[in-house]
N, CA and C atoms of all chains as a GROMACS GRO file, in nm:
protein
  624
    1UNK      N    1   0.084  -0.121   0.000
    1UNK     CA    2   0.000   0.000   0.000
    1UNK      C    3   0.088   0.126   0.000
    2UNK      N    4   0.037   0.231  -0.067
    2UNK     CA    5   0.113   0.357  -0.077
    2UNK      C    6   0.042   0.468   0.001
    3UNK      N    7   0.119   0.553   0.062
    3UNK     CA    8   0.061   0.670   0.129
    3UNK      C    9   0.135   0.794   0.079
    4UNK      N   10   0.056   0.894   0.034
    4UNK     CA   11   0.117   1.020  -0.013
    4UNK      C   12   0.103   1.125   0.096
    5UNK      N   13   0.214   1.162   0.155
    5UNK     CA   14   0.212   1.266   0.258
    5UNK      C   15   0.251   1.401   0.197
    6UNK      N   16   0.165   1.499   0.214
    6UNK     CA   17   0.195   1.633   0.162
    6UNK      C   18   0.306   1.697   0.245
    7UNK      N   19   0.406   1.753   0.176
    7UNK     CA   20   0.519   1.816   0.246
    7UNK      C   21   0.472   1.940   0.325
    8UNK      N   22   0.362   2.000   0.279
    8UNK     CA   23   0.310   2.120   0.346
    8UNK      C   24   0.271   2.090   0.491
    9UNK      N   25   0.228   1.966   0.518
    9UNK     CA   26   0.188   1.931   0.654
    9UNK      C   27   0.285   1.837   0.724
   10UNK      N   28   0.337   1.742   0.648
   10UNK     CA   29   0.420   1.639   0.710
   10UNK      C   30   0.567   1.658   0.670
   11UNK      N   31   0.653   1.707   0.760
   11UNK     CA   32   0.795   1.722   0.725
   11UNK      C   33   0.860   1.584   0.704
   12UNK      N   34   0.945   1.570   0.603
   12UNK     CA   35   1.009   1.440   0.575
   12UNK      C   36   1.082   1.381   0.697
   13UNK      N   37   1.138   1.466   0.782
   13UNK     CA   38   1.211   1.415   0.899
   13UNK      C   39   1.119   1.335   0.992
   14UNK      N   40   0.994   1.381   1.010
   14UNK     CA   41   0.901   1.308   1.098
   14UNK      C   42   0.858   1.176   1.034
   15UNK      N   43   0.845   1.177   0.901
   15UNK     CA   44   0.807   1.052   0.832
   15UNK      C   45   0.919   0.949   0.849
   16UNK      N   46   1.043   0.997   0.835
   16UNK     CA   47   1.157   0.904   0.851
   16UNK      C   48   1.161   0.846   0.992
   17UNK      N   49   1.133   0.934   1.090
   17UNK     CA   50   1.134   0.884   1.229
   17UNK      C   51   1.023   0.782   1.251
   18UNK      N   52   0.906   0.809   1.196
   18UNK     CA   53   0.794   0.715   1.209
   18UNK      C   54   0.828   0.581   1.144
   19UNK      N   55   0.893   0.585   1.028
   19UNK     CA   56   0.932   0.461   0.959
   19UNK      C   57   1.030   0.382   1.046
   20UNK      N   58   1.126   0.454   1.106
   20UNK     CA   59   1.222   0.387   1.194
   20UNK      C   60   1.150   0.316   1.309
   21UNK      N   61   1.052   0.388   1.368
   21UNK     CA   62   0.980   0.333   1.483
   21UNK      C   63   0.891   0.214   1.445
   22UNK      N   64   0.838   0.216   1.322
   22UNK     CA   65   0.747   0.109   1.276
   22UNK      C   66   0.821   0.000   1.198
   23UNK      N   67   0.951   0.013   1.184
   23UNK     CA   68   1.025  -0.078   1.095
   23UNK      C   69   1.016  -0.225   1.139
   24UNK      N   70   0.988  -0.249   1.266
   24UNK     CA   71   0.975  -0.388   1.312
   24UNK      C   72   0.844  -0.452   1.270
   25UNK      N   73   0.748  -0.371   1.228
   25UNK     CA   74   0.614  -0.422   1.198
   25UNK      C   75   0.590  -0.447   1.050
   26UNK      N   76   0.669  -0.385   0.962
   26UNK     CA   77   0.649  -0.401   0.817
   26UNK      C   78   0.774  -0.353   0.743
   27UNK      N   79   0.772  -0.370   0.610
   27UNK     CA   80   0.883  -0.317   0.528
   27UNK      C   81   0.839  -0.184   0.467
   28UNK      N   82   0.928  -0.089   0.472
   28UNK     CA   83   0.894   0.044   0.422
   28UNK      C   84   0.991   0.088   0.313
   29UNK      N   85   0.940   0.166   0.218
   29UNK     CA   86   1.024   0.234   0.121
   29UNK      C   87   0.972   0.377   0.113
   30UNK      N   88   1.065   0.472   0.103
   30UNK     CA   89   1.021   0.612   0.108
   30UNK      C   90   1.092   0.690  -0.003
   31UNK      N   91   1.019   0.769  -0.080
   31UNK     CA   92   1.085   0.855  -0.179
   31UNK      C   93   1.007   0.986  -0.195
   32UNK      N   94   1.085   1.088  -0.237
   32UNK     CA   95   1.024   1.221  -0.250
   32UNK      C   96   0.973   1.241  -0.394
   33UNK      N   97   0.852   1.291  -0.406
   33UNK     CA   98   0.801   1.333  -0.537
   33UNK      C   99   0.764   1.479  -0.521
   34UNK      N  100   0.732   1.546  -0.633
   34UNK     CA  101   0.710   1.691  -0.621
   34UNK      C  102   0.597   1.726  -0.522
   35UNK      N  103   0.640   1.779  -0.410
   35UNK     CA  104   0.545   1.822  -0.307
   35UNK      C  105   0.491   1.711  -0.218
   36UNK      N  106   0.536   1.588  -0.241
   36UNK     CA  107   0.487   1.476  -0.160
   36UNK      C  108   0.601   1.388  -0.114
   37UNK      N  109   0.577   1.318  -0.005
   37UNK     CA  110   0.668   1.209   0.034
   37UNK      C  111   0.586   1.081   0.018
   38UNK      N  112   0.630   0.996  -0.069
   38UNK     CA  113   0.556   0.872  -0.097
   38UNK      C  114   0.613   0.758  -0.013
   39UNK      N  115   0.527   0.700   0.068
   39UNK     CA  116   0.571   0.588   0.154
   39UNK      C  117   0.504   0.460   0.105
   40UNK      N  118   0.586   0.362   0.079
   40UNK     CA  119   0.535   0.233   0.031
   40UNK      C  120   0.546   0.132   0.145
   41UNK      N  121   0.438   0.067   0.179
   41UNK     CA  122   0.440  -0.030   0.291
   41UNK      C  123   0.412  -0.170   0.237
   42UNK      N  124   0.499  -0.263   0.272
   42UNK     CA  125   0.483  -0.403   0.227
   42UNK      C  126   0.505  -0.498   0.345
   43UNK      N  127   0.463  -0.621   0.326
   43UNK     CA  128   0.488  -0.731   0.421
   43UNK      C  129   0.457  -0.694   0.567
   44UNK      N  130   0.334  -0.656   0.590
   44UNK     CA  131   0.296  -0.629   0.730
   44UNK      C  132   0.298  -0.764   0.804
   45UNK      N  133   0.378  -0.768   0.911
   45UNK     CA  134   0.404  -0.897   0.978
   45UNK      C  135   0.275  -0.956   1.038
   46UNK      N  136   0.201  -0.874   1.111
   46UNK     CA  137   0.080  -0.924   1.177
   46UNK      C  138  -0.040  -0.895   1.087
   47UNK      N  139  -0.102  -1.002   1.035
   47UNK     CA  140  -0.212  -0.983   0.939
   47UNK      C  141  -0.336  -0.919   1.003
   48UNK      N  142  -0.350  -0.935   1.134
   48UNK     CA  143  -0.464  -0.874   1.203
   48UNK      C  144  -0.454  -0.721   1.205
   49UNK      N  145  -0.329  -0.673   1.200
   49UNK     CA  146  -0.308  -0.528   1.205
   49UNK      C  147  -0.332  -0.460   1.070
   50UNK      N  148  -0.335  -0.540   0.964
   50UNK     CA  149  -0.335  -0.485   0.828
   50UNK      C  150  -0.443  -0.379   0.801
   51UNK      N  151  -0.570  -0.403   0.839
   51UNK     CA  152  -0.672  -0.302   0.807
   51UNK      C  153  -0.648  -0.167   0.875
   52UNK      N  154  -0.587  -0.171   0.992
   52UNK     CA  155  -0.569  -0.046   1.067
   52UNK      C  156  -0.429   0.014   1.051
   53UNK      N  157  -0.342  -0.065   0.990
   53UNK     CA  158  -0.200  -0.027   0.989
   53UNK      C  159  -0.178   0.112   0.927
   54UNK      N  160  -0.234   0.134   0.810
   54UNK     CA  161  -0.217   0.261   0.738
   54UNK      C  162  -0.264   0.380   0.824
   55UNK      N  163  -0.385   0.364   0.880
   55UNK     CA  164  -0.442   0.474   0.959
   55UNK      C  165  -0.361   0.502   1.085
   56UNK      N  166  -0.320   0.395   1.151
   56UNK     CA  167  -0.241   0.413   1.273
   56UNK      C  168  -0.107   0.479   1.241
   57UNK      N  169  -0.049   0.440   1.129
   57UNK     CA  170   0.078   0.499   1.088
   57UNK      C  171   0.062   0.649   1.060
   58UNK      N  172  -0.046   0.684   0.989
   58UNK     CA  173  -0.072   0.826   0.958
   58UNK      C  174  -0.092   0.907   1.086
   59UNK      N  175  -0.167   0.850   1.180
   59UNK     CA  176  -0.188   0.918   1.308
   59UNK      C  177  -0.055   0.941   1.381
   60UNK      N  178   0.030   0.839   1.374
   60UNK     CA  179   0.160   0.851   1.443
   60UNK      C  180   0.246   0.960   1.380
   61UNK      N  181   0.246   0.966   1.248
   61UNK     CA  182   0.324   1.071   1.180
   61UNK      C  183   0.271   1.209   1.218
   62UNK      N  184   0.139   1.220   1.223
   62UNK     CA  185   0.077   1.349   1.259
   62UNK      C  186   0.113   1.389   1.403
   63UNK      N  187   0.112   1.292   1.492
   63UNK     CA  188   0.146   1.326   1.632
   63UNK      C  189   0.291   1.371   1.643
   64UNK      N  190   0.381   1.308   1.564
   64UNK     CA  191   0.521   1.352   1.564
   64UNK      C  192   0.535   1.492   1.506
   65UNK      N  193   0.456   1.519   1.401
   65UNK     CA  194   0.459   1.652   1.337
   65UNK      C  195   0.416   1.760   1.436
   66UNK      N  196   0.309   1.731   1.510
   66UNK     CA  197   0.260   1.830   1.606
   66UNK      C  198   0.362   1.854   1.716
   67UNK      N  199   0.430   1.747   1.758
   67UNK     CA  200   0.532   1.762   1.862
   67UNK      C  201   0.647   1.849   1.812
   68UNK      N  202   0.676   1.839   1.685
   68UNK     CA  203   0.786   1.916   1.624
   68UNK      C  204   0.751   2.064   1.616
   69UNK      N  205   0.623   2.095   1.587
   69UNK     CA  206   0.583   2.235   1.568
   69UNK      C  207   0.542   2.293   1.702
   70UNK      N  208  -1.862   1.648   0.409
   70UNK     CA  209  -1.887   1.550   0.304
   70UNK      C  210  -1.858   1.409   0.359
   71UNK      N  211  -1.955   1.318   0.344
   71UNK     CA  212  -1.938   1.183   0.397
   71UNK      C  213  -1.869   1.094   0.294
   72UNK      N  214  -1.792   1.000   0.345
   72UNK     CA  215  -1.710   0.916   0.261
   72UNK      C  216  -1.714   0.776   0.321
   73UNK      N  217  -1.668   0.675   0.248
   73UNK     CA  218  -1.666   0.538   0.302
   73UNK      C  219  -1.587   0.530   0.432
   74UNK      N  220  -1.480   0.610   0.436
   74UNK     CA  221  -1.390   0.603   0.550
   74UNK      C  222  -1.432   0.693   0.665
   75UNK      N  223  -1.527   0.781   0.643
   75UNK     CA  224  -1.567   0.872   0.750
   75UNK      C  225  -1.606   1.006   0.689
   76UNK      N  226  -1.543   1.112   0.737
   76UNK     CA  227  -1.577   1.245   0.690
   76UNK      C  228  -1.460   1.311   0.618
   77UNK      N  229  -1.491   1.382   0.510
   77UNK     CA  230  -1.388   1.463   0.447
   77UNK      C  231  -1.430   1.608   0.463
   78UNK      N  232  -1.343   1.687   0.524
   78UNK     CA  233  -1.374   1.829   0.545
   78UNK      C  234  -1.279   1.911   0.460
   79UNK      N  235  -1.334   1.993   0.372
   79UNK     CA  236  -1.252   2.079   0.286
   79UNK      C  237  -1.241   2.217   0.350
   80UNK      N  238  -1.120   2.266   0.361
   80UNK     CA  239  -1.099   2.396   0.425
   80UNK      C  240  -1.023   2.489   0.330
   81UNK      N  241  -1.063   2.614   0.327
   81UNK     CA  242  -0.994   2.712   0.244
   81UNK      C  243  -0.859   2.745   0.309
   82UNK      N  244  -0.751   2.727   0.234
   82UNK     CA  245  -0.620   2.748   0.296
   82UNK      C  246  -0.588   2.896   0.320
   83UNK      N  247  -0.668   2.984   0.256
   83UNK     CA  248  -0.650   3.128   0.282
   83UNK      C  249  -0.707   3.165   0.419
   84UNK      N  250  -0.806   3.090   0.463
   84UNK     CA  251  -0.875   3.125   0.589
   84UNK      C  252  -0.813   3.058   0.711
   85UNK      N  253  -0.762   2.937   0.692
   85UNK     CA  254  -0.712   2.860   0.807
   85UNK      C  255  -0.562   2.837   0.796
   86UNK      N  256  -0.490   2.874   0.901
   86UNK     CA  257  -0.344   2.853   0.902
   86UNK      C  258  -0.314   2.704   0.921
   87UNK      N  259  -0.206   2.658   0.856
   87UNK     CA  260  -0.166   2.517   0.867
   87UNK      C  261  -0.144   2.475   1.011
   88UNK      N  262  -0.082   2.563   1.092
   88UNK     CA  263  -0.054   2.531   1.233
   88UNK      C  264  -0.184   2.507   1.311
   89UNK      N  265  -0.286   2.590   1.281
   89UNK     CA  266  -0.414   2.574   1.352
   89UNK      C  267  -0.480   2.443   1.312
   90UNK      N  268  -0.469   2.407   1.184
   90UNK     CA  269  -0.530   2.281   1.136
   90UNK      C  270  -0.461   2.162   1.202
   91UNK      N  271  -0.328   2.165   1.206
   91UNK     CA  272  -0.253   2.054   1.266
   91UNK      C  273  -0.285   2.042   1.415
   92UNK      N  274  -0.291   2.156   1.484
   92UNK     CA  275  -0.322   2.153   1.628
   92UNK      C  276  -0.460   2.091   1.651
   93UNK      N  277  -0.556   2.128   1.565
   93UNK     CA  278  -0.691   2.072   1.580
   93UNK      C  279  -0.691   1.922   1.552
   94UNK      N  280  -0.621   1.882   1.447
   94UNK     CA  281  -0.615   1.739   1.413
   94UNK      C  282  -0.558   1.659   1.530
   95UNK      N  283  -0.459   1.717   1.596
   95UNK     CA  284  -0.395   1.645   1.707
   95UNK      C  285  -0.491   1.623   1.823
   96UNK      N  286  -0.584   1.715   1.839
   96UNK     CA  287  -0.682   1.698   1.947
   96UNK      C  288  -0.776   1.580   1.918
   97UNK      N  289  -0.784   1.541   1.791
   97UNK     CA  290  -0.877   1.434   1.752
   97UNK      C  291  -0.809   1.300   1.727
   98UNK      N  292  -0.680   1.294   1.756
   98UNK     CA  293  -0.607   1.169   1.730
   98UNK      C  294  -0.657   1.053   1.817
   99UNK      N  295  -0.702   1.083   1.938
   99UNK     CA  296  -0.748   0.976   2.027
   99UNK      C  297  -0.885   0.923   1.984
  100UNK      N  298  -0.967   1.010   1.923
  100UNK     CA  299  -1.103   0.972   1.887
  100UNK      C  300  -1.113   0.916   1.746
  101UNK      N  301  -1.020   0.957   1.659
  101UNK     CA  302  -1.036   0.921   1.517
  101UNK      C  303  -0.902   0.908   1.446
  102UNK      N  304  -0.908   0.854   1.325
  102UNK     CA  305  -0.790   0.850   1.238
  102UNK      C  306  -0.796   0.974   1.150
  103UNK      N  307  -0.685   1.046   1.146
  103UNK     CA  308  -0.685   1.174   1.074
  103UNK      C  309  -0.581   1.172   0.963
  104UNK      N  310  -0.618   1.222   0.847
  104UNK     CA  311  -0.521   1.233   0.738
  104UNK      C  312  -0.538   1.369   0.670
  105UNK      N  313  -0.426   1.434   0.644
  105UNK     CA  314  -0.429   1.568   0.585
  105UNK      C  315  -0.374   1.567   0.442
  106UNK      N  316  -0.441   1.636   0.352
  106UNK     CA  317  -0.391   1.650   0.214
  106UNK      C  318  -0.403   1.797   0.175
  107UNK      N  319  -0.316   1.838   0.084
  107UNK     CA  320  -0.327   1.976   0.037
  107UNK      C  321  -0.328   1.983  -0.115
  108UNK      N  322  -0.433   2.041  -0.168
  108UNK     CA  323  -0.442   2.071  -0.311
  108UNK      C  324  -0.473   2.218  -0.320
  109UNK      N  325  -0.584   2.251  -0.390
  109UNK     CA  326  -0.629   2.391  -0.390
  109UNK      C  327  -0.680   2.429  -0.251
  110UNK      N  328  -0.738   2.330  -0.183
  110UNK     CA  329  -0.785   2.349  -0.045
  110UNK      C  330  -0.715   2.251   0.047
  111UNK      N  331  -0.735   2.270   0.176
  111UNK     CA  332  -0.685   2.172   0.274
  111UNK      C  333  -0.795   2.067   0.290
  112UNK      N  334  -0.757   1.940   0.279
  112UNK     CA  335  -0.855   1.831   0.288
  112UNK      C  336  -0.824   1.748   0.412
  113UNK      N  337  -0.920   1.744   0.506
  113UNK     CA  338  -0.900   1.666   0.629
  113UNK      C  339  -0.992   1.545   0.624
  114UNK      N  340  -0.936   1.424   0.632
  114UNK     CA  341  -1.018   1.303   0.637
  114UNK      C  342  -1.020   1.253   0.780
  115UNK      N  343  -1.141   1.247   0.835
  115UNK     CA  344  -1.159   1.201   0.975
  115UNK      C  345  -1.233   1.068   0.972
  116UNK      N  346  -1.172   0.964   1.023
  116UNK     CA  347  -1.239   0.833   1.032
  116UNK      C  348  -1.254   0.800   1.179
  117UNK      N  349  -1.377   0.799   1.230
  117UNK     CA  350  -1.392   0.777   1.375
  117UNK      C  351  -1.350   0.638   1.418
  118UNK      N  352  -1.291   0.630   1.536
  118UNK     CA  353  -1.259   0.498   1.593
  118UNK      C  354  -1.389   0.439   1.650
  119UNK      N  355  -1.384   0.318   1.694
  119UNK     CA  356  -1.507   0.248   1.739
  119UNK      C  357  -1.585   0.327   1.844
  120UNK      N  358  -1.718   0.331   1.823
  120UNK     CA  359  -1.808   0.387   1.924
  120UNK      C  360  -1.819   0.538   1.925
  121UNK      N  361  -1.768   0.605   1.822
  121UNK     CA  362  -1.778   0.752   1.818
  121UNK      C  363  -1.884   0.790   1.713
  122UNK      N  364  -1.972   0.882   1.748
  122UNK     CA  365  -2.077   0.926   1.654
  122UNK      C  366  -2.017   1.024   1.554
  123UNK      N  367  -2.035   0.991   1.426
  123UNK     CA  368  -1.968   1.066   1.320
  123UNK      C  369  -2.014   1.212   1.312
  124UNK      N  370  -2.144   1.235   1.323
  124UNK     CA  371  -2.199   1.371   1.307
  124UNK      C  372  -2.138   1.466   1.411
  125UNK      N  373  -2.132   1.417   1.535
  125UNK     CA  374  -2.078   1.501   1.643
  125UNK      C  375  -1.931   1.533   1.620
  126UNK      N  376  -1.860   1.436   1.566
  126UNK     CA  377  -1.716   1.451   1.545
  126UNK      C  378  -1.687   1.566   1.448
  127UNK      N  379  -1.762   1.568   1.338
  127UNK     CA  380  -1.741   1.672   1.238
  127UNK      C  381  -1.770   1.811   1.295
  128UNK      N  382  -1.881   1.818   1.370
  128UNK     CA  383  -1.920   1.945   1.432
  128UNK      C  384  -1.813   1.991   1.531
  129UNK      N  385  -1.769   1.896   1.614
  129UNK     CA  386  -1.667   1.927   1.714
  129UNK      C  387  -1.539   1.976   1.647
  130UNK      N  388  -1.504   1.910   1.537
  130UNK     CA  389  -1.380   1.945   1.467
  130UNK      C  390  -1.385   2.090   1.419
  131UNK      N  391  -1.499   2.127   1.360
  131UNK     CA  392  -1.511   2.264   1.307
  131UNK      C  393  -1.504   2.368   1.420
  132UNK      N  394  -1.566   2.335   1.532
  132UNK     CA  395  -1.563   2.429   1.645
  132UNK      C  396  -1.421   2.445   1.699
  133UNK      N  397  -1.354   2.331   1.714
  133UNK     CA  398  -1.216   2.336   1.766
  133UNK      C  399  -1.123   2.409   1.670
  134UNK      N  400  -1.149   2.391   1.540
  134UNK     CA  401  -1.066   2.458   1.440
  134UNK      C  402  -1.079   2.610   1.452
  135UNK      N  403  -1.201   2.657   1.474
  135UNK     CA  404  -1.222   2.802   1.493
  135UNK      C  405  -1.148   2.851   1.617
  136UNK      N  406  -1.158   2.773   1.725
  136UNK     CA  407  -1.087   2.811   1.850
  136UNK      C  408  -0.937   2.820   1.826
  137UNK      N  409  -0.884   2.719   1.760
  137UNK     CA  410  -0.739   2.716   1.738
  137UNK      C  411  -0.693   2.826   1.642
  138UNK      N  412  -0.776   2.859   1.545
  138UNK     CA  413  -0.742   2.966   1.453
  138UNK      C  414  -0.731   3.099   1.527
  139UNK      N  415  -0.828   3.121   1.617
  139UNK     CA  416  -0.826   3.244   1.698
  139UNK      C  417  -0.703   3.247   1.788
  140UNK      N  418  -0.676   3.132   1.853
  140UNK     CA  419  -0.560   3.122   1.941
  140UNK      C  420  -0.431   3.153   1.864
  141UNK      N  421  -0.421   3.096   1.745
  141UNK     CA  422  -0.302   3.113   1.663
  141UNK      C  423  -0.284   3.260   1.622
  142UNK      N  424  -0.396   3.324   1.582
  142UNK     CA  425  -0.382   3.464   1.538
  142UNK      C  426  -0.346   3.555   1.655
  143UNK      N  427  -0.402   3.528   1.773
  143UNK     CA  428  -0.368   3.609   1.891
  143UNK      C  429  -0.221   3.590   1.928
  144UNK      N  430  -0.176   3.464   1.925
  144UNK     CA  431  -0.036   3.439   1.964
  144UNK      C  432   0.060   3.502   1.864
  145UNK      N  433   0.020   3.507   1.736
  145UNK     CA  434   0.107   3.570   1.634
  145UNK      C  435   0.112   3.722   1.656
  146UNK      N  436  -0.005   3.778   1.692
  146UNK     CA  437  -0.013   3.922   1.715
  146UNK      C  438   0.069   3.965   1.837
  147UNK      N  439   0.068   3.881   1.940
  147UNK     CA  440   0.136   3.917   2.067
  147UNK      C  441   0.279   3.866   2.075
  148UNK      N  442   0.332   3.815   1.965
  148UNK     CA  443   0.463   3.750   1.968
  148UNK      C  444   0.573   3.844   2.023
  149UNK      N  445   0.578   3.966   1.970
  149UNK     CA  446   0.683   4.061   2.009
  149UNK      C  447   0.675   4.094   2.159
  150UNK      N  448   0.553   4.118   2.203
  150UNK     CA  449   0.531   4.154   2.343
  150UNK      C  450   0.572   4.038   2.434
  151UNK      N  451   0.535   3.915   2.394
  151UNK     CA  452   0.568   3.797   2.473
  151UNK      C  453   0.719   3.779   2.484
  152UNK      N  454   0.786   3.797   2.370
  152UNK     CA  455   0.932   3.784   2.367
  152UNK      C  456   0.997   3.888   2.456
  153UNK      N  457   0.944   4.012   2.451
  153UNK     CA  458   0.999   4.120   2.532
  153UNK      C  459   0.987   4.088   2.681
  154UNK      N  460   0.870   4.038   2.721
  154UNK     CA  461   0.846   4.006   2.863
  154UNK      C  462   0.941   3.896   2.909
  155UNK      N  463   0.957   3.794   2.825
  155UNK     CA  464   1.045   3.682   2.863
  155UNK      C  465   1.190   3.729   2.873
  156UNK      N  466   1.233   3.813   2.775
  156UNK     CA  467   1.371   3.865   2.778
  156UNK      C  468   1.395   3.945   2.905
  157UNK      N  469   1.298   4.033   2.937
  157UNK     CA  470   1.312   4.117   3.056
  157UNK      C  471   1.321   4.031   3.182
  158UNK      N  472   1.239   3.927   3.187
  158UNK     CA  473   1.239   3.839   3.303
  158UNK      C  474   1.372   3.765   3.315
  159UNK      N  475   1.424   3.718   3.201
  159UNK     CA  476   1.551   3.644   3.204
  159UNK      C  477   1.667   3.734   3.243
  160UNK      N  478   1.667   3.858   3.190
  160UNK     CA  479   1.775   3.951   3.225
  160UNK      C  480   1.771   3.985   3.374
  161UNK      N  481   1.650   4.003   3.426
  161UNK     CA  482   1.634   4.036   3.568
  161UNK      C  483   1.678   3.923   3.659
  162UNK      N  484   1.667   3.802   3.609
  162UNK     CA  485   1.701   3.685   3.692
  162UNK      C  486   1.850   3.650   3.686
  163UNK      N  487   1.925   3.719   3.596
  163UNK     CA  488   2.068   3.687   3.584
  163UNK      C  489   2.145   3.729   3.709
  164UNK      N  490   2.242   3.647   3.753
  164UNK     CA  491   2.321   3.685   3.870
  164UNK      C  492   2.414   3.802   3.837
  165UNK      N  493   2.448   3.885   3.940
  165UNK     CA  494   2.534   4.001   3.919
  165UNK      C  495   2.678   3.958   3.898
  166UNK      N  496   2.745   4.021   3.804
  166UNK     CA  497   2.887   3.990   3.782
  166UNK      C  498   2.972   4.099   3.846
  167UNK      N  499   3.106   4.081   3.844
  167UNK     CA  500   3.197   4.182   3.901
  167UNK      C  501   3.187   4.313   3.825
  168UNK      N  502   3.172   4.303   3.694
  168UNK     CA  503   3.161   4.423   3.610
  168UNK      C  504   3.040   4.505   3.651
  169UNK      N  505   2.927   4.434   3.676
  169UNK     CA  506   2.806   4.504   3.718
  169UNK      C  507   2.831   4.580   3.848
  170UNK      N  508   2.902   4.512   3.942
  170UNK     CA  509   2.930   4.576   4.071
  170UNK      C  510   3.013   4.702   4.053
  171UNK      N  511   3.116   4.694   3.966
  171UNK     CA  512   3.202   4.810   3.939
  171UNK      C  513   3.122   4.926   3.883
  172UNK      N  514   3.038   4.892   3.782
  172UNK     CA  515   2.955   4.996   3.720
  172UNK      C  516   2.862   5.058   3.822
  173UNK      N  517   2.802   4.972   3.904
  173UNK     CA  518   2.705   5.018   4.002
  173UNK      C  519   2.772   5.111   4.104
  174UNK      N  520   2.894   5.072   4.150
  174UNK     CA  521   2.963   5.155   4.248
  174UNK      C  522   3.002   5.290   4.185
  175UNK      N  523   3.041   5.286   4.057
  175UNK     CA  524   3.075   5.408   3.985
  175UNK      C  525   2.957   5.503   3.979
  176UNK      N  526   2.841   5.446   3.953
  176UNK     CA  527   2.720   5.526   3.944
  176UNK      C  528   2.687   5.588   4.079
  177UNK      N  529   2.706   5.507   4.184
  177UNK     CA  530   2.676   5.557   4.319
  177UNK      C  531   2.767   5.674   4.354
  178UNK      N  532   2.898   5.660   4.320
  178UNK     CA  533   2.993   5.767   4.351
  178UNK      C  534   2.958   5.894   4.276
  179UNK      N  535   2.923   5.878   4.148
  179UNK     CA  536   2.894   5.997   4.069
  179UNK      C  537   2.769   6.068   4.120
  180UNK      N  538   2.672   5.990   4.168
  180UNK     CA  539   2.551   6.055   4.218
  180UNK      C  540   2.578   6.123   4.353
  181UNK      N  541   2.680   6.074   4.425
  181UNK     CA  542   2.711   6.132   4.556
  181UNK      C  543   2.775   6.270   4.542
  182UNK      N  544   2.851   6.294   4.430
  182UNK     CA  545   2.917   6.424   4.414
  182UNK      C  546   2.813   6.531   4.383
  183UNK      N  547   2.840   6.650   4.436
  183UNK     CA  548   2.742   6.759   4.426
  183UNK      C  549   2.755   6.830   4.291
  184UNK      N  550   2.645   6.894   4.248
  184UNK     CA  551   2.652   6.967   4.121
  184UNK      C  552   2.732   7.097   4.137
  185UNK      N  553   2.750   7.140   4.265
  185UNK     CA  554   2.825   7.263   4.288
  185UNK      C  555   2.976   7.243   4.273
  186UNK      N  556   3.018   7.117   4.284
  186UNK     CA  557   3.161   7.088   4.261
  186UNK      C  558   3.194   7.121   4.116
  187UNK      N  559   3.305   7.189   4.095
  187UNK     CA  560   3.341   7.230   3.958
  187UNK      C  561   3.488   7.204   3.935
  188UNK      N  562   3.525   7.078   3.923
  188UNK     CA  563   3.669   7.047   3.909
  188UNK      C  564   3.731   7.101   3.781
  189UNK      N  565   3.651   7.126   3.676
  189UNK     CA  566   3.708   7.176   3.550
  189UNK      C  567   3.698   7.328   3.537
  190UNK      N  568   3.639   7.391   3.637
  190UNK     CA  569   3.628   7.536   3.636
  190UNK      C  570   3.534   7.588   3.530
  191UNK      N  571   3.427   7.518   3.506
  191UNK     CA  572   3.332   7.558   3.401
  191UNK      C  573   3.251   7.681   3.443
  192UNK      N  574   3.224   7.693   3.573
  192UNK     CA  575   3.138   7.803   3.620
  192UNK      C  576   3.213   7.936   3.634
  193UNK      N  577   3.344   7.938   3.619
  193UNK     CA  578   3.422   8.064   3.632
  193UNK      C  579   3.402   8.147   3.505
  194UNK      N  580   3.359   8.274   3.517
  194UNK     CA  581   3.338   8.358   3.398
  194UNK      C  582   3.469   8.375   3.319
  195UNK      N  583   3.457   8.392   3.186
  195UNK     CA  584   3.577   8.393   3.101
  195UNK      C  585   3.665   8.515   3.126
  196UNK      N  586   3.600   8.628   3.173
  196UNK     CA  587   3.681   8.747   3.202
  196UNK      C  588   3.781   8.716   3.314
  197UNK      N  589   3.731   8.653   3.419
  197UNK     CA  590   3.820   8.618   3.532
  197UNK      C  591   3.932   8.527   3.487
  198UNK      N  592   3.891   8.429   3.400
  198UNK     CA  593   3.994   8.336   3.351
  198UNK      C  594   4.100   8.413   3.273
  199UNK      N  595   4.052   8.514   3.185
  199UNK     CA  596   4.145   8.591   3.103
  199UNK      C  597   4.241   8.672   3.189
  200UNK      N  598   4.187   8.737   3.293
  200UNK     CA  599   4.269   8.817   3.384
  200UNK      C  600   4.376   8.730   3.448
  201UNK      N  601   4.336   8.616   3.492
  201UNK     CA  602   4.433   8.525   3.555
  201UNK      C  603   4.544   8.492   3.456
  202UNK      N  604   4.503   8.461   3.333
  202UNK     CA  605   4.602   8.425   3.230
  202UNK      C  606   4.700   8.540   3.201
  203UNK      N  607   4.644   8.668   3.192
  203UNK     CA  608   4.728   8.785   3.166
  203UNK      C  609   4.833   8.803   3.276
  204UNK      N  610   4.784   8.788   3.400
  204UNK     CA  611   4.875   8.802   3.515
  204UNK      C  612   4.991   8.704   3.503
  205UNK      N  613   4.953   8.582   3.462
  205UNK     CA  614   5.058   8.480   3.446
  205UNK      C  615   5.160   8.524   3.341
  206UNK      N  616   5.107   8.581   3.229
  206UNK     CA  617   5.196   8.623   3.120
  206UNK      C  618   5.289   8.736   3.167
  207UNK      N  619   5.230   8.837   3.240
  207UNK     CA  620   5.308   8.951   3.288
  207UNK      C  621   5.420   8.904   3.380
  208UNK      N  622   5.387   8.816   3.470
  208UNK     CA  623   5.488   8.761   3.560
  208UNK      C  624   5.598   8.695   3.480
   0.00000   0.00000   0.00000
């Protein structure tokens, strides 16, 4: 699954930190596109977490962003 | 606007500051899943967690957003004053150094001397000064 984070709201540094913190739960790939940070998530270890994984990850990035600002 | 995932709220980016939107979203992280996107407008997707009534959530979000926008604009307006107060408080709390003591004692001494003291002879009229000088020359 892919998530497009707008640079206007989500600084790339917080996304990288979130990926580091979640790296035990799935495989991540991250690249910058014009105005977005594209995060690719694969191989979620716990299949029960899969439906909520994306949303929980987005919430975590947002909480880190708020802490930064 | 209702969506499969919950609510999508479109906000004019000219009216709402990004900081106020993020602060509001953070207040809703415990109740819902929040995702922010930016195009021509700011798009907030709110997906309530279990047991939360969707209609109330959207209403609450808009109210909180207005509160945070007001808070943000007031804090931006008062920024200089706030900084000034903090600087003054920090300077006042600094311990005295030796240099401060020297300056302070110098000030005290200068205030103790009287205005009638005239070590440079400024108050002596120029005629008297001239006469004195002539006498010196004649001698």
